[in-house]
Backbone as JSON Lines, residues from 0, in Angstrom:
{"i":0,"aa":"M","n":[0.86,-1.17,0.0],"ca":[0.0,0.0,0.0],"c":[0.9,1.23,0.0]}
{"i":1,"aa":"F","n":[0.58,2.18,-0.86],"ca":[1.35,3.41,-0.94],"c":[0.96,4.34,0.21]}
{"i":2,"aa":"P","n":[1.85,5.27,0.6],"ca":[1.56,6.17,1.71],"c":[0.26,6.97,1.5]}
{"i":3,"aa":"R","n":[0.02,7.4,0.28],"ca":[-1.18,8.18,-0.02],"c":[-2.44,7.34,0.21]}
{"i":4,"aa":"Q","n":[-2.4,6.06,-0.17],"ca":[-3.55,5.18,0.04],"c":[-3.79,4.93,1.52]}
{"i":5,"aa":"K","n":[-2.7,4.82,2.3],"ca":[-2.84,4.63,3.75],"c":[-3.55,5.81,4.38]}
{"i":6,"aa":"I","n":[-3.21,7.01,3.94],"ca":[-3.84,8.22,4.48],"c":[-5.33,8.22,4.16]}
{"i":7,"aa":"V","n":[-5.67,7.87,2.94],"ca":[-7.08,7.84,2.54],"c":[-7.84,6.8,3.36]}
{"i":8,"aa":"V","n":[-7.24,5.63,3.57],"ca":[-7.88,4.58,4.36],"c":[-8.06,5.04,5.79]}
{"i":9,"aa":"V","n":[-7.05,5.66,6.39],"ca":[-7.13,6.14,7.77],"c":[-8.21,7.21,7.89]}
{"i":10,"aa":"I","n":[-8.27,8.13,6.93],"ca":[-9.3,9.18,6.97],"c":[-10.68,8.56,6.83]}
{"i":11,"aa":"F","n":[-10.82,7.62,5.9],"ca":[-12.11,6.97,5.69],"c":[-12.56,6.23,6.96]}
{"i":12,"aa":"V","n":[-11.69,5.44,7.55],"ca":[-12.02,4.7,8.78],"c":[-12.34,5.67,9.9]}
{"i":13,"aa":"G","n":[-11.59,6.75,10.0],"ca":[-11.85,7.76,11.04],"c":[-13.2,8.42,10.85]}
{"i":14,"aa":"L","n":[-13.54,8.76,9.62],"ca":[-14.85,9.37,9.35],"c":[-15.98,8.4,9.64]}
{"i":15,"aa":"M","n":[-15.78,7.13,9.29],"ca":[-16.82,6.14,9.56],"c":[-17.05,5.96,11.05]}
{"i":16,"aa":"S","n":[-15.98,5.96,11.84],"ca":[-16.16,5.78,13.28],"c":[-16.81,7.01,13.9]}
{"i":17,"aa":"V","n":[-16.44,8.22,13.44],"ca":[-17.06,9.44,13.95],"c":[-18.53,9.49,13.55]}
{"i":18,"aa":"S","n":[-18.82,9.15,12.28],"ca":[-20.2,9.2,11.82],"c":[-21.05,8.15,12.52]}
{"i":19,"aa":"S","n":[-20.46,7.0,12.84],"ca":[-21.25,5.98,13.54],"c":[-21.54,6.39,14.97]}
{"i":20,"aa":"I","n":[-20.65,7.17,15.56],"ca":[-20.89,7.66,16.92],"c":[-21.99,8.72,16.89]}
{"i":21,"aa":"S","n":[-21.89,9.65,15.94],"ca":[-22.85,10.76,15.91],"c":[-24.17,10.35,15.27]}
{"i":22,"aa":"C","n":[-24.17,9.28,14.48],"ca":[-25.41,8.89,13.8],"c":[-25.56,7.38,13.83]}
{"i":23,"aa":"D","n":[-25.66,6.82,15.03],"ca":[-25.75,5.38,15.16],"c":[-27.07,4.82,14.66]}
{"i":24,"aa":"R","n":[-28.05,5.69,14.45],"ca":[-29.35,5.24,13.98],"c":[-29.68,5.75,12.58]}
{"i":25,"aa":"C","n":[-28.66,6.19,11.84],"ca":[-28.9,6.71,10.49],"c":[-29.55,5.67,9.59]}
{"i":26,"aa":"L","n":[-28.99,4.46,9.57],"ca":[-29.55,3.43,8.71],"c":[-30.95,3.04,9.16]}
{"i":27,"aa":"E","n":[-31.14,2.99,10.48],"ca":[-32.47,2.67,11.0],"c":[-33.48,3.71,10.56]}
{"i":28,"aa":"K","n":[-33.08,4.99,10.59],"ca":[-33.97,6.06,10.15],"c":[-34.23,5.97,8.66]}
{"i":29,"aa":"F","n":[-33.19,5.61,7.89],"ca":[-33.34,5.55,6.45],"c":[-34.33,4.48,6.04]}
{"i":30,"aa":"F","n":[-34.32,3.33,6.71],"ca":[-35.2,2.23,6.36],"c":[-36.47,2.18,7.22]}
{"i":31,"aa":"K","n":[-36.61,3.11,8.12],"ca":[-37.78,3.14,9.0],"c":[-39.01,3.56,8.2]}
{"i":32,"aa":"P","n":[-40.18,2.95,8.47],"ca":[-41.38,3.33,7.74],"c":[-41.71,4.81,7.91]}
{"i":33,"aa":"D","n":[-42.18,5.41,6.83],"ca":[-42.63,6.79,6.84],"c":[-43.88,6.85,7.7]}
{"i":34,"aa":"S","n":[-43.88,7.67,8.72],"ca":[-45.03,7.72,9.62],"c":[-46.29,8.2,8.91]}
{"i":35,"aa":"D","n":[-46.15,8.92,7.8],"ca":[-47.33,9.37,7.06],"c":[-48.06,8.22,6.38]}
{"i":36,"aa":"I","n":[-47.36,7.16,6.05],"ca":[-48.0,6.04,5.34],"c":[-48.67,5.08,6.31]}
{"i":37,"aa":"I","n":[-48.24,5.08,7.56],"ca":[-48.8,4.15,8.55],"c":[-50.25,4.51,8.81]}
{"i":38,"aa":"G","n":[-51.11,3.51,8.72],"ca":[-52.53,3.7,8.92],"c":[-53.32,3.01,7.82]}
{"i":39,"aa":"S","n":[-54.6,3.3,7.78],"ca":[-55.5,2.66,6.82],"c":[-55.88,3.63,5.71]}
{"i":40,"aa":"W","n":[-55.98,3.09,4.51],"ca":[-56.3,3.85,3.31],"c":[-57.39,3.12,2.53]}
{"i":41,"aa":"K","n":[-58.26,3.88,1.89],"ca":[-59.28,3.25,1.04],"c":[-59.15,3.8,-0.38]}
{"i":42,"aa":"S","n":[-59.52,2.94,-1.32],"ca":[-59.42,3.34,-2.72],"c":[-60.47,4.39,-3.03]}
{"i":43,"aa":"K","n":[-60.09,5.34,-3.89],"ca":[-61.01,6.4,-4.29],"c":[-61.68,6.08,-5.62]}
{"i":44,"aa":"S","n":[-61.06,5.22,-6.41],"ca":[-61.57,4.91,-7.74],"c":[-62.8,4.02,-7.63]}
{"i":45,"aa":"K","n":[-63.84,4.41,-8.31],"ca":[-65.07,3.62,-8.29],"c":[-65.35,3.02,-9.66]}
{"i":46,"aa":"D","n":[-64.38,3.1,-10.56],"ca":[-64.58,2.63,-11.93],"c":[-64.73,1.12,-12.0]}
{"i":47,"aa":"A","n":[-63.63,0.44,-12.26],"ca":[-63.68,-1.0,-12.48],"c":[-63.39,-1.81,-11.23]}
{"i":48,"aa":"H","n":[-62.91,-1.16,-10.17],"ca":[-62.48,-1.89,-8.99],"c":[-63.48,-1.73,-7.84]}
{"i":49,"aa":"P","n":[-63.74,-2.79,-7.11],"ca":[-64.55,-2.63,-5.89],"c":[-63.74,-1.88,-4.84]}
{"i":50,"aa":"L","n":[-64.43,-1.36,-3.84],"ca":[-63.74,-0.65,-2.77],"c":[-62.69,-1.57,-2.15]}
{"i":51,"aa":"T","n":[-61.5,-1.04,-2.0],"ca":[-60.38,-1.8,-1.44],"c":[-59.76,-0.97,-0.34]}
{"i":52,"aa":"T","n":[-59.31,-1.63,0.71],"ca":[-58.59,-0.92,1.76],"c":[-57.2,-1.54,1.9]}
{"i":53,"aa":"I","n":[-56.26,-0.7,2.27],"ca":[-54.9,-1.16,2.53],"c":[-54.46,-0.53,3.84]}
{"i":54,"aa":"K","n":[-53.87,-1.34,4.69],"ca":[-53.4,-0.87,5.99],"c":[-51.91,-1.11,6.08]}
{"i":55,"aa":"F","n":[-51.15,-0.03,6.36],"ca":[-49.72,-0.13,6.59],"c":[-49.49,-0.05,8.09]}
{"i":56,"aa":"R","n":[-48.95,-1.12,8.66],"ca":[-48.69,-1.16,10.09],"c":[-47.27,-0.67,10.36]}
{"i":57,"aa":"S","n":[-47.0,-0.26,11.58],"ca":[-45.68,0.26,11.95],"c":[-44.62,-0.82,11.98]}
{"i":58,"aa":"D","n":[-45.02,-2.11,12.01],"ca":[-44.05,-3.21,12.02],"c":[-43.68,-3.66,10.6]}
{"i":59,"aa":"Q","n":[-43.93,-2.81,9.61],"ca":[-43.61,-3.03,8.21],"c":[-44.38,-4.19,7.59]}
{"i":60,"aa":"V","n":[-45.61,-4.37,8.05],"ca":[-46.54,-5.34,7.48],"c":[-47.68,-4.55,6.87]}
{"i":61,"aa":"F","n":[-48.17,-5.0,5.71],"ca":[-49.35,-4.38,5.12],"c":[-50.42,-5.42,4.9]}
{"i":62,"aa":"E","n":[-51.67,-4.96,4.93],"ca":[-52.83,-5.83,4.74],"c":[-53.73,-5.2,3.68]}
{"i":63,"aa":"I","n":[-54.17,-6.0,2.73],"ca":[-55.1,-5.51,1.7],"c":[-56.4,-6.27,1.85]}
{"i":64,"aa":"D","n":[-57.49,-5.52,1.88],"ca":[-58.84,-6.08,1.97],"c":[-59.56,-5.74,0.67]}
{"i":65,"aa":"L","n":[-59.63,-6.71,-0.23],"ca":[-60.31,-6.51,-1.52],"c":[-61.81,-6.59,-1.29]}
{"i":66,"aa":"G","n":[-62.53,-5.57,-1.65],"ca":[-63.97,-5.54,-1.44],"c":[-64.38,-4.94,-0.11]}
{"i":67,"aa":"A","n":[-63.43,-4.59,0.72],"ca":[-63.69,-3.96,2.03],"c":[-64.76,-4.72,2.82]}
{"i":68,"aa":"D","n":[-64.59,-6.04,2.88],"ca":[-65.55,-6.87,3.61],"c":[-65.04,-7.27,5.0]}
{"i":69,"aa":"G","n":[-63.9,-6.69,5.41],"ca":[-63.35,-6.98,6.72],"c":[-62.41,-8.17,6.75]}
{"i":70,"aa":"V","n":[-62.2,-8.82,5.6],"ca":[-61.31,-9.98,5.52],"c":[-60.0,-9.55,4.86]}
{"i":71,"aa":"V","n":[-58.89,-9.87,5.5],"ca":[-57.58,-9.56,4.92],"c":[-57.32,-10.59,3.82]}
{"i":72,"aa":"D","n":[-57.33,-10.11,2.57],"ca":[-57.12,-11.0,1.43],"c":[-55.64,-11.16,1.09]}
{"i":73,"aa":"I","n":[-54.87,-10.11,1.31],"ca":[-53.44,-10.15,0.98],"c":[-52.67,-9.61,2.18]}
{"i":74,"aa":"L","n":[-51.63,-10.32,2.56],"ca":[-50.77,-9.93,3.67],"c":[-49.35,-9.9,3.14]}
{"i":75,"aa":"G","n":[-48.6,-8.89,3.53],"ca":[-47.23,-8.82,3.05],"c":[-46.36,-7.91,3.9]}
{"i":76,"aa":"N","n":[-45.12,-7.76,3.44],"ca":[-44.15,-6.89,4.1],"c":[-43.84,-5.73,3.18]}
{"i":77,"aa":"Y","n":[-43.46,-4.62,3.78],"ca":[-43.04,-3.48,2.98],"c":[-41.8,-2.85,3.58]}
{"i":78,"aa":"E","n":[-41.03,-2.22,2.7],"ca":[-39.86,-1.46,3.12],"c":[-39.9,-0.13,2.38]}
{"i":79,"aa":"I","n":[-39.46,0.91,3.06],"ca":[-39.46,2.24,2.46],"c":[-38.03,2.72,2.29]}
{"i":80,"aa":"F","n":[-37.75,3.25,1.12],"ca":[-36.46,3.85,0.79],"c":[-36.77,5.23,0.24]}
{"i":81,"aa":"N","n":[-36.66,6.25,1.07],"ca":[-37.06,7.62,0.7],"c":[-38.51,7.61,0.27]}
{"i":82,"aa":"N","n":[-38.81,7.9,-1.0],"ca":[-40.22,7.89,-1.44],"c":[-40.54,6.64,-2.26]}
{"i":83,"aa":"R","n":[-39.73,5.61,-2.16],"ca":[-39.97,4.36,-2.87],"c":[-40.33,3.29,-1.86]}
{"i":84,"aa":"I","n":[-41.27,2.45,-2.25],"ca":[-41.72,1.37,-1.36],"c":[-41.57,0.04,-2.09]}
{"i":85,"aa":"R","n":[-41.11,-0.95,-1.35],"ca":[-41.04,-2.31,-1.88],"c":[-42.11,-3.12,-1.17]}
{"i":86,"aa":"L","n":[-42.98,-3.76,-1.94],"ca":[-44.06,-4.58,-1.41],"c":[-43.81,-6.03,-1.78]}
{"i":87,"aa":"T","n":[-43.89,-6.91,-0.78],"ca":[-43.7,-8.33,-1.01],"c":[-44.86,-9.07,-0.36]}
{"i":88,"aa":"Y","n":[-45.58,-9.86,-1.16],"ca":[-46.69,-10.63,-0.63],"c":[-46.17,-11.82,0.18]}
{"i":89,"aa":"V","n":[-46.81,-12.07,1.31],"ca":[-46.53,-13.24,2.13],"c":[-47.68,-14.23,1.99]}
{"i":90,"aa":"R","n":[-48.9,-13.68,1.92],"ca":[-50.1,-14.51,1.74],"c":[-51.03,-13.78,0.77]}
{"i":91,"aa":"A","n":[-51.52,-14.52,-0.22],"ca":[-52.42,-13.93,-1.21],"c":[-53.37,-15.03,-1.69]}
{"i":92,"aa":"P","n":[-54.48,-14.63,-2.35],"ca":[-55.39,-15.65,-2.88],"c":[-54.65,-16.58,-3.86]}
{"i":93,"aa":"N","n":[-55.17,-17.79,-4.02],"ca":[-54.52,-18.79,-4.88],"c":[-54.33,-18.3,-6.31]}
{"i":94,"aa":"N","n":[-55.25,-17.5,-6.81],"ca":[-55.14,-17.06,-8.2],"c":[-54.15,-15.91,-8.38]}
{"i":95,"aa":"V","n":[-53.58,-15.41,-7.3],"ca":[-52.59,-14.34,-7.37],"c":[-51.22,-14.94,-7.05]}
{"i":96,"aa":"N","n":[-50.43,-15.18,-8.08],"ca":[-49.11,-15.77,-7.9],"c":[-48.06,-14.67,-8.02]}
{"i":97,"aa":"C","n":[-47.99,-13.82,-7.02],"ca":[-47.11,-12.63,-7.06],"c":[-46.25,-12.56,-5.81]}
{"i":98,"aa":"Y","n":[-45.41,-13.54,-5.64],"ca":[-44.6,-13.54,-4.43],"c":[-43.24,-12.87,-4.6]}
{"i":99,"aa":"H","n":[-43.0,-12.29,-5.76],"ca":[-41.8,-11.47,-5.95],"c":[-42.16,-10.03,-5.57]}
{"i":100,"aa":"S","n":[-41.17,-9.23,-5.28],"ca":[-41.42,-7.86,-4.82],"c":[-41.8,-6.95,-5.97]}
{"i":101,"aa":"G","n":[-42.59,-5.94,-5.63],"ca":[-42.91,-4.87,-6.55],"c":[-42.42,-3.56,-5.95]}
{"i":102,"aa":"F","n":[-41.95,-2.66,-6.79],"ca":[-41.4,-1.39,-6.35],"c":[-42.23,-0.25,-6.92]}
{"i":103,"aa":"Y","n":[-42.58,0.69,-6.05],"ca":[-43.4,1.84,-6.45],"c":[-42.86,3.1,-5.79]}
{"i":104,"aa":"N","n":[-42.99,4.2,-6.49],"ca":[-42.79,5.5,-5.87],"c":[-44.15,5.91,-5.34]}
{"i":105,"aa":"Y","n":[-44.18,6.48,-4.16],"ca":[-45.47,6.9,-3.62],"c":[-45.39,8.37,-3.22]}
{"i":106,"aa":"V","n":[-46.57,9.01,-3.29],"ca":[-46.68,10.42,-2.93],"c":[-47.88,10.55,-1.99]}
{"i":107,"aa":"I","n":[-47.65,11.21,-0.88],"ca":[-48.74,11.51,0.05],"c":[-48.91,13.01,0.09]}
{"i":108,"aa":"S","n":[-50.13,13.46,-0.17],"ca":[-50.45,14.88,-0.14],"c":[-51.73,15.05,0.68]}
{"i":109,"aa":"R","n":[-51.57,15.64,1.84],"ca":[-52.67,15.77,2.8],"c":[-53.22,14.39,3.13]}
{"i":110,"aa":"N","n":[-54.46,14.11,2.74],"ca":[-55.08,12.83,3.06],"c":[-55.11,11.88,1.87]}
{"i":111,"aa":"D","n":[-54.42,12.22,0.79],"ca":[-54.42,11.41,-0.42],"c":[-53.06,10.76,-0.65]}
{"i":112,"aa":"M","n":[-53.08,9.58,-1.28],"ca":[-51.85,8.88,-1.6],"c":[-51.99,8.26,-2.98]}
{"i":113,"aa":"S","n":[-50.88,8.24,-3.71],"ca":[-50.86,7.56,-5.0],"c":[-49.55,6.8,-5.14]}
{"i":114,"aa":"F","n":[-49.61,5.73,-5.92],"ca":[-48.43,4.91,-6.21],"c":[-48.13,5.02,-7.69]}
{"i":115,"aa":"D","n":[-46.87,5.24,-8.01],"ca":[-46.42,5.26,-9.4],"c":[-45.5,4.06,-9.59]}
{"i":116,"aa":"L","n":[-45.83,3.24,-10.57],"ca":[-45.07,2.03,-10.84],"c":[-43.6,2.34,-11.11]}
{"i":117,"aa":"F","n":[-42.72,1.63,-10.43],"ca":[-41.29,1.7,-10.71],"c":[-40.86,0.39,-11.38]}
{"i":118,"aa":"A","n":[-41.15,-0.74,-10.73],"ca":[-40.84,-2.05,-11.31],"c":[-41.69,-3.1,-10.62]}
{"i":119,"aa":"D","n":[-42.53,-3.77,-11.39],"ca":[-43.37,-4.82,-10.83],"c":[-43.91,-5.66,-11.98]}
{"i":120,"aa":"E","n":[-43.82,-6.98,-11.86],"ca":[-44.35,-7.87,-12.89],"c":[-45.69,-8.46,-12.49]}
{"i":121,"aa":"C","n":[-46.18,-8.12,-11.32],"ca":[-47.45,-8.66,-10.81],"c":[-48.61,-7.8,-11.31]}
{"i":122,"aa":"V","n":[-49.36,-8.32,-12.26],"ca":[-50.46,-7.56,-12.85],"c":[-51.55,-7.23,-11.83]}
{"i":123,"aa":"P","n":[-52.02,-8.19,-11.0],"ca":[-53.07,-7.83,-10.03],"c":[-52.63,-6.73,-9.05]}
{"i":124,"aa":"R","n":[-51.38,-6.77,-8.6],"ca":[-50.9,-5.74,-7.67],"c":[-50.85,-4.39,-8.38]}
{"i":125,"aa":"K","n":[-50.39,-4.38,-9.63],"ca":[-50.35,-3.13,-10.39],"c":[-51.74,-2.54,-10.54]}
{"i":126,"aa":"E","n":[-52.74,-3.4,-10.79],"ca":[-54.12,-2.92,-10.94],"c":[-54.64,-2.31,-9.65]}
{"i":127,"aa":"V","n":[-54.39,-2.98,-8.54],"ca":[-54.87,-2.47,-7.25],"c":[-54.18,-1.15,-6.91]}
{"i":128,"aa":"L","n":[-52.87,-1.09,-7.07],"ca":[-52.12,0.1,-6.65],"c":[-52.24,1.27,-7.63]}
{"i":129,"aa":"S","n":[-52.79,1.03,-8.82],"ca":[-52.95,2.13,-9.78],"c":[-54.06,3.09,-9.36]}
{"i":130,"aa":"Q","n":[-54.86,2.7,-8.39],"ca":[-55.94,3.54,-7.9],"c":[-55.39,4.68,-7.04]}
{"i":131,"aa":"K","n":[-56.18,5.69,-6.84],"ca":[-55.86,6.76,-5.89],"c":[-56.42,6.32,-4.55]}
{"i":132,"aa":"W","n":[-55.77,6.78,-3.47],"ca":[-56.13,6.35,-2.12],"c":[-56.38,7.55,-1.23]}
{"i":133,"aa":"E","n":[-57.28,7.38,-0.28],"ca":[-57.49,8.42,0.73],"c":[-57.42,7.81,2.11]}
{"i":134,"aa":"S","n":[-56.9,8.6,3.04],"ca":[-56.69,8.14,4.4],"c":[-58.03,7.9,5.09]}
{"i":135,"aa":"I","n":[-58.08,6.83,5.88],"ca":[-59.25,6.56,6.72],"c":[-58.91,7.14,8.09]}
{"i":136,"aa":"P","n":[-59.7,8.09,8.58],"ca":[-59.37,8.73,9.86],"c":[-59.23,7.71,10.99]}
{"i":137,"aa":"K","n":[-58.27,7.98,11.86],"ca":[-58.01,7.1,13.01],"c":[-58.92,7.5,14.16]}
{"i":138,"aa":"I","n":[-59.45,6.51,14.85],"ca":[-60.24,6.77,16.05],"c":[-59.3,6.57,17.23]}
{"i":139,"aa":"S","n":[-59.14,7.6,18.01],"ca":[-58.22,7.51,19.14],"c":[-58.78,6.62,20.24]}
{"i":140,"aa":"Q","n":[-57.89,6.09,21.05],"ca":[-58.3,5.26,22.17],"c":[-59.15,6.06,23.16]}
{"i":141,"aa":"E","n":[-58.85,7.36,23.3],"ca":[-59.64,8.19,24.2],"c":[-61.09,8.26,23.74]}
{"i":142,"aa":"T","n":[-61.29,8.42,22.44],"ca":[-62.65,8.49,21.89],"c":[-63.38,7.18,22.16]}
{"i":143,"aa":"L","n":[-62.7,6.05,21.96],"ca":[-63.33,4.76,22.22],"c":[-63.7,4.61,23.69]}
{"i":144,"aa":"K","n":[-62.81,5.05,24.6],"ca":[-63.1,4.96,26.03],"c":[-64.27,5.85,26.41]}
{"i":145,"aa":"K","n":[-64.34,7.05,25.81],"ca":[-65.44,7.96,26.11],"c":[-66.77,7.36,25.68]}
{"i":146,"aa":"N","n":[-66.78,6.61,24.57],"ca":[-68.02,6.06,24.04],"c":[-68.43,4.74,24.69]}
{"i":147,"aa":"Q","n":[-67.55,4.16,25.5],"ca":[-67.93,2.92,26.16],"c":[-69.07,3.2,27.13]}
{"i":148,"aa":"G","n":[-70.09,2.38,27.03],"ca":[-71.25,2.57,27.9],"c":[-72.3,3.48,27.3]}
{"i":149,"aa":"N","n":[-71.96,4.22,26.28],"ca":[-72.96,5.05,25.59],"c":[-73.79,4.19,24.67]}
{"i":150,"aa":"E","n":[-74.93,4.72,24.27],"ca":[-75.8,3.98,23.37],"c":[-75.13,3.75,22.02]}
{"i":151,"aa":"I","n":[-74.22,4.61,21.63],"ca":[-73.56,4.49,20.34],"c":[-72.78,3.19,20.25]}
{"i":152,"aa":"S","n":[-72.13,2.8,21.36],"ca":[-71.28,1.62,21.32],"c":[-72.04,0.32,21.6]}
{"i":153,"aa":"K","n":[-73.28,0.42,22.08],"ca":[-74.05,-0.78,22.38],"c":[-75.04,-1.05,21.26]}
{"i":154,"aa":"P","n":[-75.15,-2.29,20.81],"ca":[-76.17,-2.59,19.81],"c":[-77.56,-2.49,20.43]}
{"i":155,"aa":"K","n":[-78.48,-1.94,19.66],"ca":[-79.85,-1.81,20.19],"c":[-80.56,-3.14,20.04]}
{"i":156,"aa":"E","n":[-81.2,-3.55,21.11],"ca":[-81.98,-4.78,21.06],"c":[-83.37,-4.43,20.56]}
{"i":157,"aa":"N","n":[-84.02,-5.41,19.96],"ca":[-85.37,-5.23,19.43],"c":[-85.42,-4.14,18.36]}
{"i":158,"aa":"F","n":[-84.34,-4.0,17.61],"ca":[-84.34,-3.01,16.53],"c":[-85.06,-3.59,15.33]}
{"i":159,"aa":"T","n":[-86.01,-2.85,14.79],"ca":[-86.75,-3.34,13.62],"c":[-86.56,-2.37,12.47]}
{"i":160,"aa":"Y","n":[-86.68,-2.91,11.28],"ca":[-86.54,-2.09,10.08],"c":[-87.85,-1.55,9.63]}
């Protein structure tokens, strides 16, 4: 190794150790889910697709409910890299053979979200994600506690149509 190369290596190692001390969670922050995406979203498109919901959990798991019937039809993992998301199915209906990852750029503006295809060979996933999405408001635990015992939270007996 030449003296000049040794200096570069020493400087590089020194910078890496200083940066790891001052930013020990940089990589964790880089790959950490965007807090804006965490939560439930519903499709806005009413054209050819039935209402669909997608929920991004903080543990980097997502759930898709096709038809919004309360049943999780697709379960998978996601990773965020700046404004790009990688989606990988873990469980999907038998007719959806899409266990390779799909990559999308996503944009969140106020309560709306959209996905722009980056790379994905899964046609059903592309169709679902091509829709526009809107945030489903979160109900806080305090609100739920306040409503416990109220008529709103109890089903009415002898209700007739």
